[in-house]
The first five atom37 places (N, CA, C, CB, O) and aatype in JSON, in Angstrom:
{
  "aatype": [12, 10, 0, 19, 16, 3, 11, 0, 19, 6, 0, 9, 1, 1, 19, 12, 0, 3, 0, 6, 14, 6, 19, 0, 7, 10, 1, 19, 12, 19, 19, 15, 7, 7, 4, 15, 7, 10, 11, 18, 5, 9, 7, 18, 3, 16, 0, 0, 6, 16, 3, 3, 18, 19, 10, 6, 13, 3, 7, 13, 1, 10, 13, 19, 3, 14, 16, 15, 7, 3, 10, 10, 5, 7, 0, 15, 12, 3, 18, 19, 6, 11, 19, 6, 7, 15, 7, 13, 10, 13, 3, 2, 14, 7, 0, 1, 1, 15, 4, 5, 4, 7, 11, 15, 0, 15, 4, 5],
  "atom_mask": [
    [1, 1, 1, 1, 1],
    [1, 1, 1, 1, 1],
    [1, 1, 1, 1, 1],
    [1, 1, 1, 1, 1],
    [1, 1, 1, 1, 1],
    [1, 1, 1, 1, 1],
    [1, 1, 1, 1, 1],
    [1, 1, 1, 1, 1],
    [1, 1, 1, 1, 1],
    [1, 1, 1, 1, 1],
    [1, 1, 1, 1, 1],
    [1, 1, 1, 1, 1],
    [1, 1, 1, 1, 1],
    [1, 1, 1, 1, 1],
    [1, 1, 1, 1, 1],
    [1, 1, 1, 1, 1],
    [1, 1, 1, 1, 1],
    [1, 1, 1, 1, 1],
    [1, 1, 1, 1, 1],
    [1, 1, 1, 1, 1],
    [1, 1, 1, 1, 1],
    [1, 1, 1, 1, 1],
    [1, 1, 1, 1, 1],
    [1, 1, 1, 1, 1],
    [1, 1, 1, 0, 1],
    [1, 1, 1, 1, 1],
    [1, 1, 1, 1, 1],
    [1, 1, 1, 1, 1],
    [1, 1, 1, 1, 1],
    [1, 1, 1, 1, 1],
    [1, 1, 1, 1, 1],
    [1, 1, 1, 1, 1],
    [1, 1, 1, 0, 1],
    [1, 1, 1, 0, 1],
    [1, 1, 1, 1, 1],
    [1, 1, 1, 1, 1],
    [1, 1, 1, 0, 1],
    [1, 1, 1, 1, 1],
    [1, 1, 1, 1, 1],
    [1, 1, 1, 1, 1],
    [1, 1, 1, 1, 1],
    [1, 1, 1, 1, 1],
    [1, 1, 1, 0, 1],
    [1, 1, 1, 1, 1],
    [1, 1, 1, 1, 1],
    [1, 1, 1, 1, 1],
    [1, 1, 1, 1, 1],
    [1, 1, 1, 1, 1],
    [1, 1, 1, 1, 1],
    [1, 1, 1, 1, 1],
    [1, 1, 1, 1, 1],
    [1, 1, 1, 1, 1],
    [1, 1, 1, 1, 1],
    [1, 1, 1, 1, 1],
    [1, 1, 1, 1, 1],
    [1, 1, 1, 1, 1],
    [1, 1, 1, 1, 1],
    [1, 1, 1, 1, 1],
    [1, 1, 1, 0, 1],
    [1, 1, 1, 1, 1],
    [1, 1, 1, 1, 1],
    [1, 1, 1, 1, 1],
    [1, 1, 1, 1, 1],
    [1, 1, 1, 1, 1],
    [1, 1, 1, 1, 1],
    [1, 1, 1, 1, 1],
    [1, 1, 1, 1, 1],
    [1, 1, 1, 1, 1],
    [1, 1, 1, 0, 1],
    [1, 1, 1, 1, 1],
    [1, 1, 1, 1, 1],
    [1, 1, 1, 1, 1],
    [1, 1, 1, 1, 1],
    [1, 1, 1, 0, 1],
    [1, 1, 1, 1, 1],
    [1, 1, 1, 1, 1],
    [1, 1, 1, 1, 1],
    [1, 1, 1, 1, 1],
    [1, 1, 1, 1, 1],
    [1, 1, 1, 1, 1],
    [1, 1, 1, 1, 1],
    [1, 1, 1, 1, 1],
    [1, 1, 1, 1, 1],
    [1, 1, 1, 1, 1],
    [1, 1, 1, 0, 1],
    [1, 1, 1, 1, 1],
    [1, 1, 1, 0, 1],
    [1, 1, 1, 1, 1],
    [1, 1, 1, 1, 1],
    [1, 1, 1, 1, 1],
    [1, 1, 1, 1, 1],
    [1, 1, 1, 1, 1],
    [1, 1, 1, 1, 1],
    [1, 1, 1, 0, 1],
    [1, 1, 1, 1, 1],
    [1, 1, 1, 1, 1],
    [1, 1, 1, 1, 1],
    [1, 1, 1, 1, 1],
    [1, 1, 1, 1, 1],
    [1, 1, 1, 1, 1],
    [1, 1, 1, 1, 1],
    [1, 1, 1, 0, 1],
    [1, 1, 1, 1, 1],
    [1, 1, 1, 1, 1],
    [1, 1, 1, 1, 1],
    [1, 1, 1, 1, 1],
    [1, 1, 1, 1, 1],
    [1, 1, 1, 1, 1]
  ],
  "atom_positions": [
    [[4.01, -11.57, 2.31], [3.23, -10.59, 3.04], [2.32, -9.81, 2.1], [4.15, -9.65, 3.8], [1.14, -10.14, 2.02]],
    [[2.8, -8.83, 1.41], [2.01, -8.01, 0.49], [2.56, -8.22, -0.92], [2.06, -6.5, 0.9], [3.72, -7.94, -1.19]],
    [[1.71, -8.73, -1.79], [2.11, -8.89, -3.19], [1.81, -7.58, -3.92], [1.35, -10.09, -3.86], [0.82, -6.91, -3.64]],
    [[2.68, -7.22, -4.84], [2.52, -5.99, -5.61], [2.52, -6.36, -7.08], [3.66, -4.95, -5.28], [3.47, -6.96, -7.58]],
    [[1.44, -5.99, -7.79], [1.33, -6.35, -9.2], [2.32, -5.54, -10.04], [-0.1, -6.13, -9.7], [2.84, -4.52, -9.61]],
    [[2.56, -6.03, -11.24], [3.45, -5.31, -12.17], [2.95, -3.91, -12.47], [3.6, -6.1, -13.47], [3.74, -2.97, -12.57]],
    [[1.62, -3.75, -12.6], [1.05, -2.42, -12.86], [1.3, -1.49, -11.68], [-0.46, -2.53, -13.15], [1.58, -0.31, -11.87]],
    [[1.21, -2.01, -10.46], [1.46, -1.19, -9.28], [2.94, -0.82, -9.2], [1.03, -1.93, -8.0], [3.27, 0.31, -8.84]],
    [[3.83, -1.76, -9.52], [5.27, -1.48, -9.51], [5.58, -0.34, -10.47], [6.08, -2.74, -9.88], [6.33, 0.57, -10.12]],
    [[5.03, -0.38, -11.68], [5.29, 0.68, -12.66], [4.73, 2.02, -12.18], [4.68, 0.32, -14.01], [5.37, 3.05, -12.36]],
    [[3.55, 2.01, -11.57], [2.97, 3.25, -11.04], [3.82, 3.82, -9.91], [1.52, 3.01, -10.55], [4.03, 5.03, -9.83]],
    [[4.32, 2.96, -9.05], [5.17, 3.41, -7.94], [6.47, 3.99, -8.49], [5.48, 2.24, -6.96], [6.94, 5.01, -7.99]],
    [[7.04, 3.37, -9.5], [8.27, 3.91, -10.11], [8.02, 5.33, -10.63], [8.75, 3.0, -11.28], [8.86, 6.21, -10.47]],
    [[6.86, 5.56, -11.25], [6.54, 6.91, -11.74], [6.41, 7.89, -10.58], [5.23, 6.88, -12.57], [6.89, 9.02, -10.67]],
    [[5.77, 7.47, -9.51], [5.61, 8.32, -8.33], [6.97, 8.64, -7.72], [4.68, 7.64, -7.29], [7.25, 9.78, -7.36]],
    [[7.81, 7.62, -7.59], [9.12, 7.81, -6.96], [10.03, 8.68, -7.82], [9.79, 6.46, -6.69], [10.92, 9.35, -7.29]],
    [[9.84, 8.69, -9.12], [10.67, 9.53, -10.0], [10.45, 11.01, -9.71], [10.35, 9.23, -11.46], [11.33, 11.83, -9.96]],
    [[9.28, 11.36, -9.2], [8.95, 12.75, -8.88], [9.21, 13.11, -7.42], [7.5, 13.02, -9.21], [8.99, 14.25, -7.01]],
    [[9.68, 12.15, -6.63], [9.87, 12.37, -5.19], [11.11, 13.23, -4.93], [10.0, 11.02, -4.46], [12.05, 13.26, -5.72]],
    [[11.08, 13.91, -3.81], [12.24, 14.68, -3.36], [13.4, 13.73, -3.06], [11.89, 15.53, -2.09], [13.17, 12.55, -2.77]],
    [[14.64, 14.21, -3.13], [15.81, 13.33, -2.93], [15.85, 12.64, -1.56], [17.07, 14.13, -3.11], [16.4, 11.54, -1.44]],
    [[15.29, 13.27, -0.52], [15.35, 12.67, 0.81], [14.35, 11.53, 1.01], [15.11, 13.73, 1.86], [14.4, 10.85, 2.04]],
    [[13.46, 11.31, 0.07], [12.49, 10.23, 0.17], [13.19, 8.9, -0.08], [11.32, 10.44, -0.82], [13.82, 8.71, -1.13]],
    [[13.07, 7.98, 0.88], [13.72, 6.68, 0.76], [12.78, 5.61, 0.24], [14.27, 6.26, 2.1], [13.23, 4.56, -0.23]],
    [[11.48, 5.86, 0.31], [10.52, 4.86, -0.16], [9.1, 5.29, 0.13], [0.0, 0.0, 0.0], [8.84, 6.41, 0.57]],
    [[8.19, 4.38, -0.11], [6.77, 4.61, 0.18], [6.36, 3.78, 1.39], [5.88, 4.28, -1.05], [6.75, 2.62, 1.51]],
    [[5.59, 4.38, 2.26], [5.05, 3.66, 3.42], [3.62, 3.24, 3.09], [5.09, 4.55, 4.71], [2.81, 4.06, 2.66]],
    [[3.33, 1.95, 3.3], [1.99, 1.4, 3.13], [1.46, 1.1, 4.53], [2.0, 0.11, 2.22], [2.1, 0.39, 5.3]],
    [[0.28, 1.66, 4.85], [-0.27, 1.51, 6.19], [-1.74, 1.11, 6.13], [-0.11, 2.82, 6.99], [-2.44, 1.38, 5.15]],
    [[-2.19, 0.48, 7.19], [-3.61, 0.24, 7.42], [-3.95, 1.07, 8.65], [-3.95, -1.31, 7.61], [-3.4, 0.84, 9.73]],
    [[-4.86, 2.04, 8.49], [-5.2, 2.97, 9.57], [-6.72, 3.0, 9.77], [-4.66, 4.4, 9.27], [-7.47, 2.56, 8.9]],
    [[-7.15, 3.52, 10.91], [-8.58, 3.66, 11.18], [-9.21, 4.63, 10.21], [-8.83, 4.13, 12.62], [-8.62, 5.65, 9.86]],
    [[-10.43, 4.29, 9.77], [-11.16, 5.18, 8.87], [-11.74, 4.43, 7.71], [0.0, 0.0, 0.0], [-11.75, 3.19, 7.7]],
    [[-12.22, 5.14, 6.74], [-12.81, 4.53, 5.56], [-14.22, 4.04, 5.83], [0.0, 0.0, 0.0], [-14.7, 4.08, 6.96]],
    [[-14.86, 3.58, 4.79], [-16.27, 3.17, 4.91], [-16.43, 1.78, 5.51], [-16.93, 3.22, 3.56], [-17.55, 1.38, 5.81]],
    [[-15.35, 1.02, 5.69], [-15.45, -0.31, 6.28], [-14.72, -0.43, 7.61], [-14.9, -1.33, 5.33], [-14.64, -1.52, 8.16]],
    [[-14.2, 0.67, 8.15], [-13.55, 0.64, 9.46], [-12.05, 0.85, 9.41], [0.0, 0.0, 0.0], [-11.49, 1.48, 10.31]],
    [[-11.4, 0.33, 8.4], [-9.96, 0.53, 8.21], [-9.74, 0.98, 6.77], [-9.16, -0.78, 8.52], [-10.51, 0.64, 5.88]],
    [[-8.69, 1.76, 6.57], [-8.38, 2.16, 5.2], [-6.89, 1.98, 4.93], [-8.8, 3.63, 4.94], [-6.06, 2.01, 5.84]],
    [[-6.59, 1.79, 3.67], [-5.21, 1.64, 3.22], [-4.69, 3.03, 2.89], [-5.11, 0.68, 2.0], [-5.38, 3.83, 2.26]],
    [[-3.46, 3.29, 3.32], [-2.88, 4.61, 3.1], [-1.44, 4.43, 2.6], [-2.91, 5.46, 4.41], [-0.71, 3.56, 3.07]],
    [[-1.06, 5.26, 1.64], [0.29, 5.21, 1.06], [0.86, 6.62, 1.09], [0.27, 4.64, -0.4], [0.16, 7.58, 0.76]],
    [[2.14, 6.74, 1.47], [2.77, 8.05, 1.47], [4.28, 7.93, 1.44], [0.0, 0.0, 0.0], [4.84, 6.87, 1.7]],
    [[4.92, 9.03, 1.12], [6.38, 9.08, 1.11], [6.93, 8.94, 2.53], [6.88, 10.4, 0.47], [6.28, 9.35, 3.49]],
    [[8.12, 8.36, 2.64], [8.81, 8.3, 3.93], [10.31, 8.43, 3.68], [8.48, 6.98, 4.7], [10.83, 7.99, 2.65]],
    [[10.99, 9.03, 4.64], [12.43, 9.26, 4.49], [13.29, 8.09, 4.95], [12.83, 10.5, 5.25], [14.46, 8.01, 4.6]],
    [[12.71, 7.18, 5.74], [13.49, 6.04, 6.23], [12.56, 4.97, 6.78], [14.5, 6.48, 7.31], [11.42, 5.26, 7.15]],
    [[13.05, 3.76, 6.83], [12.33, 2.67, 7.47], [12.53, 2.77, 8.98], [12.8, 1.29, 6.93], [13.59, 3.2, 9.45]],
    [[11.53, 2.36, 9.74], [11.68, 2.21, 11.19], [12.37, 0.88, 11.45], [10.28, 2.28, 11.93], [12.38, 0.0, 10.58]],
    [[12.95, 0.72, 12.62], [13.74, -0.48, 12.9], [12.92, -1.77, 12.84], [14.37, -0.36, 14.26], [13.47, -2.82, 12.52]],
    [[11.62, -1.71, 13.13], [10.81, -2.93, 13.12], [9.95, -3.07, 11.86], [9.93, -2.96, 14.33], [9.11, -3.97, 11.79]],
    [[10.14, -2.21, 10.87], [9.38, -2.27, 9.63], [9.74, -3.5, 8.81], [9.61, -1.03, 8.81], [10.86, -4.0, 8.86]],
    [[8.75, -3.97, 8.05], [9.03, -4.87, 6.94], [9.47, -3.95, 5.8], [7.76, -5.77, 6.55], [8.86, -2.91, 5.57]],
    [[10.51, -4.33, 5.1], [10.98, -3.54, 3.96], [10.92, -4.43, 2.72], [12.44, -2.99, 4.19], [11.6, -5.45, 2.64]],
    [[10.1, -4.02, 1.77], [9.99, -4.75, 0.51], [10.83, -4.02, -0.52], [8.49, -4.87, 0.05], [10.59, -2.85, -0.82]],
    [[11.81, -4.71, -1.06], [12.75, -4.13, -2.01], [12.33, -4.44, -3.44], [14.17, -4.65, -1.75], [12.02, -5.58, -3.77]],
    [[12.33, -3.43, -4.27], [12.04, -3.57, -5.69], [13.17, -2.88, -6.44], [10.63, -2.97, -6.07], [13.95, -2.12, -5.85]],
    [[13.26, -3.13, -7.71], [14.26, -2.47, -8.53], [13.87, -1.0, -8.67], [14.4, -3.16, -9.92], [12.99, -0.66, -9.47]],
    [[14.52, -0.14, -7.9], [14.25, 1.29, -8.02], [13.5, 1.91, -6.86], [0.0, 0.0, 0.0], [13.43, 3.14, -6.79]],
    [[12.94, 1.12, -5.95], [12.24, 1.71, -4.81], [12.05, 0.67, -3.7], [10.87, 2.28, -5.24], [12.28, -0.52, -3.89]],
    [[11.63, 1.17, -2.53], [11.33, 0.31, -1.39], [9.96, 0.68, -0.82], [12.42, 0.43, -0.3], [9.55, 1.84, -0.86]],
    [[9.27, -0.33, -0.3], [8.03, -0.12, 0.44], [8.29, -0.44, 1.9], [6.87, -1.0, -0.12], [8.92, -1.45, 2.21]],
    [[7.8, 0.42, 2.79], [7.94, 0.21, 4.23], [6.57, -0.12, 4.8], [8.56, 1.47, 4.93], [5.58, 0.55, 4.48]],
    [[6.5, -1.16, 5.64], [5.23, -1.56, 6.25], [5.49, -1.81, 7.73], [4.64, -2.84, 5.56], [6.33, -2.62, 8.09]],
    [[4.75, -1.1, 8.6], [4.91, -1.31, 10.03], [4.35, -2.68, 10.41], [4.19, -0.18, 10.84], [3.53, -3.24, 9.67]],
    [[4.77, -3.25, 11.56], [4.34, -4.6, 11.93], [2.82, -4.78, 12.05], [4.98, -4.98, 13.23], [2.29, -5.81, 11.62]],
    [[2.11, -3.82, 12.61], [0.66, -3.94, 12.75], [0.0, -3.99, 11.38], [0.09, -2.76, 13.58], [-0.86, -4.83, 11.13]],
    [[0.39, -3.08, 10.5], [-0.16, -3.09, 9.14], [0.24, -4.37, 8.41], [0.32, -1.86, 8.34], [-0.55, -4.94, 7.66]],
    [[1.47, -4.82, 8.64], [1.94, -6.05, 8.0], [1.08, -7.24, 8.37], [0.0, 0.0, 0.0], [0.78, -8.08, 7.52]],
    [[0.68, -7.32, 9.63], [-0.2, -8.41, 10.06], [-1.54, -8.35, 9.32], [-0.44, -8.35, 11.58], [-2.08, -9.39, 8.93]],
    [[-2.06, -7.15, 9.15], [-3.36, -6.98, 8.48], [-3.26, -7.17, 6.96], [-3.92, -5.61, 8.78], [-4.28, -7.39, 6.3]],
    [[-2.06, -7.08, 6.42], [-1.86, -7.21, 4.97], [-1.38, -8.59, 4.53], [-0.86, -6.17, 4.51], [-1.08, -8.8, 3.36]],
    [[-1.3, -9.54, 5.47], [-0.85, -10.88, 5.12], [-1.71, -11.45, 4.01], [-0.88, -11.81, 6.35], [-2.93, -11.53, 4.14]],
    [[-1.09, -11.85, 2.91], [-1.8, -12.45, 1.79], [-2.49, -11.46, 0.87], [0.0, 0.0, 0.0], [-3.11, -11.86, -0.12]],
    [[-2.39, -10.17, 1.17], [-3.04, -9.14, 0.36], [-2.2, -8.81, -0.87], [-3.29, -7.87, 1.19], [-1.0, -9.09, -0.93]],
    [[-2.87, -8.21, -1.86], [-2.15, -7.73, -3.03], [-2.54, -6.28, -3.3], [-2.45, -8.62, -4.27], [-3.66, -5.86, -3.02]],
    [[-1.58, -5.55, -3.84], [-1.79, -4.15, -4.19], [-1.68, -4.04, -5.7], [-0.76, -3.22, -3.46], [-0.72, -4.51, -6.3]],
    [[-2.68, -3.41, -6.3], [-2.72, -3.25, -7.75], [-2.88, -1.76, -8.05], [-3.88, -4.09, -8.39], [-3.17, -0.96, -7.16]],
    [[-2.69, -1.4, -9.3], [-2.94, -0.04, -9.76], [-3.91, -0.13, -10.92], [-1.61, 0.68, -10.18], [-3.69, -0.89, -11.87]],
    [[-4.98, 0.65, -10.85], [-5.98, 0.61, -11.91], [-6.2, 2.01, -12.47], [-7.31, 0.03, -11.39], [-6.06, 3.01, -11.77]],
    [[-6.53, 2.04, -13.74], [-6.9, 3.28, -14.42], [-8.27, 3.08, -15.02], [-5.85, 3.68, -15.51], [-8.47, 2.2, -15.86]],
    [[-9.21, 3.9, -14.57], [-10.59, 3.82, -15.05], [-11.06, 5.21, -15.42], [-11.52, 3.18, -13.98], [-10.41, 6.21, -15.11]],
    [[-12.19, 5.28, -16.08], [-12.8, 6.56, -16.42], [-13.06, 7.36, -15.14], [-14.12, 6.35, -17.22], [-12.88, 8.58, -15.12]],
    [[-13.48, 6.67, -14.07], [-13.81, 7.33, -12.81], [-12.57, 7.85, -12.07], [-14.56, 6.37, -11.92], [-12.69, 8.68, -11.18]],
    [[-11.4, 7.37, -12.44], [-10.16, 7.78, -11.79], [-9.18, 6.63, -11.73], [0.0, 0.0, 0.0], [-9.49, 5.5, -12.11]],
    [[-8.0, 6.93, -11.25], [-6.97, 5.91, -11.15], [-6.43, 5.89, -9.72], [-5.83, 6.16, -12.16], [-6.58, 6.85, -8.97]],
    [[-5.81, 4.77, -9.36], [-5.22, 4.68, -8.03], [-4.87, 3.26, -7.64], [0.0, 0.0, 0.0], [-5.11, 2.31, -8.39]],
    [[-4.31, 3.14, -6.46], [-3.92, 1.84, -5.93], [-5.12, 1.2, -5.26], [-2.74, 1.98, -4.93], [-5.85, 1.85, -4.51]],
    [[-5.32, -0.08, -5.53], [-6.39, -0.85, -4.92], [-5.8, -2.06, -4.22], [-7.44, -1.28, -5.97], [-4.79, -2.62, -4.65]],
    [[-6.43, -2.46, -3.14], [-5.96, -3.6, -2.36], [-7.0, -4.72, -2.41], [-5.68, -3.19, -0.9], [-8.2, -4.47, -2.3]],
    [[-6.52, -5.93, -2.58], [-7.34, -7.12, -2.47], [-6.81, -7.89, -1.27], [-7.32, -8.0, -3.8], [-5.7, -8.42, -1.31]],
    [[-7.61, -7.93, -0.21], [-7.15, -8.5, 1.05], [-8.04, -9.67, 1.45], [-7.12, -7.43, 2.16], [-9.16, -9.45, 1.93]],
    [[-7.56, -10.91, 1.27], [-8.38, -12.06, 1.64], [-8.61, -12.17, 3.15], [-7.73, -13.33, 1.13], [-9.5, -12.9, 3.58]],
    [[-7.83, -11.45, 3.95], [-8.0, -11.46, 5.4], [-9.08, -10.51, 5.88], [0.0, 0.0, 0.0], [-9.41, -10.5, 7.06]],
    [[-9.61, -9.71, 4.98], [-10.64, -8.74, 5.36], [-11.98, -9.46, 5.52], [-10.75, -7.6, 4.31], [-12.37, -10.26, 4.66]],
    [[-12.68, -9.18, 6.6], [-14.02, -9.75, 6.8], [-15.01, -9.13, 5.83], [-14.5, -9.53, 8.25], [-15.91, -9.8, 5.33]],
    [[-14.84, -7.84, 5.58], [-15.67, -7.17, 4.57], [-14.83, -6.04, 3.97], [-17.02, -6.63, 5.18], [-13.95, -5.49, 4.63]],
    [[-15.13, -5.72, 2.75], [-14.44, -4.65, 2.04], [-15.49, -3.81, 1.32], [-13.39, -5.2, 1.03], [-16.58, -4.29, 1.01]],
    [[-15.14, -2.57, 1.08], [-16.06, -1.74, 0.3], [-15.7, -1.9, -1.18], [-15.99, -0.23, 0.74], [-14.65, -2.46, -1.51]],
    [[-16.54, -1.42, -2.03], [-16.34, -1.54, -3.47], [-15.16, -0.74, -3.98], [-17.58, -1.1, -4.2], [-14.61, -1.06, -5.03]],
    [[-14.74, 0.29, -3.25], [-13.66, 1.14, -3.73], [-12.3, 0.45, -3.67], [-13.62, 2.41, -2.94], [-11.36, 0.89, -4.33]],
    [[-12.18, -0.63, -2.87], [-10.9, -1.31, -2.74], [-9.88, -0.56, -1.93], [0.0, 0.0, 0.0], [-8.7, -0.88, -1.95]],
    [[-10.35, 0.47, -1.19], [-9.44, 1.28, -0.41], [-9.7, 1.21, 1.08], [-9.52, 2.7, -0.86], [-9.03, 1.88, 1.86]],
    [[-10.7, 0.4, 1.49], [-10.94, 0.21, 2.92], [-11.45, -1.2, 3.17], [-11.94, 1.26, 3.45], [-11.94, -1.87, 2.26]],
    [[-11.33, -1.64, 4.42], [-11.71, -3.0, 4.79], [-11.94, -3.09, 6.28], [-10.64, -4.01, 4.35], [-11.63, -2.17, 7.03]],
    [[-12.49, -4.22, 6.7], [-12.61, -4.55, 8.11], [-11.86, -5.85, 8.32], [-14.11, -4.67, 8.56], [-12.26, -6.89, 7.8]],
    [[-10.76, -5.79, 9.06], [-9.91, -6.97, 9.24], [-9.97, -7.5, 10.67], [-8.46, -6.64, 8.88], [-9.33, -8.5, 10.98]],
    [[-10.71, -6.86, 11.53], [-10.73, -7.25, 12.95], [-11.72, -8.36, 13.19], [-11.07, -6.06, 13.83], [-11.87, -8.81, 14.32]]
  ]
}
């Protein structure tokens, strides 16, 4: 479903180390917005929903709802550090078009 690079795994571990104790993992979502129609969003979550995809890693979990999971099929999540800033970027071969920022796409 969603591949996560080693750099992204290390960045997530750093983020999760600072999380409150009730945080069970990070939720990865595809929501309306962004410059291409849809945007990728990541945030803390206290639990998985019953129909979520749960990706298990050593030290953390990612939760993905079924709709987002369909849109993320074959996609990869990376973490980059540049002079302009750092953050998670998505490469989604299912996107019809993507913006240069790597944070939004059109998958419909």
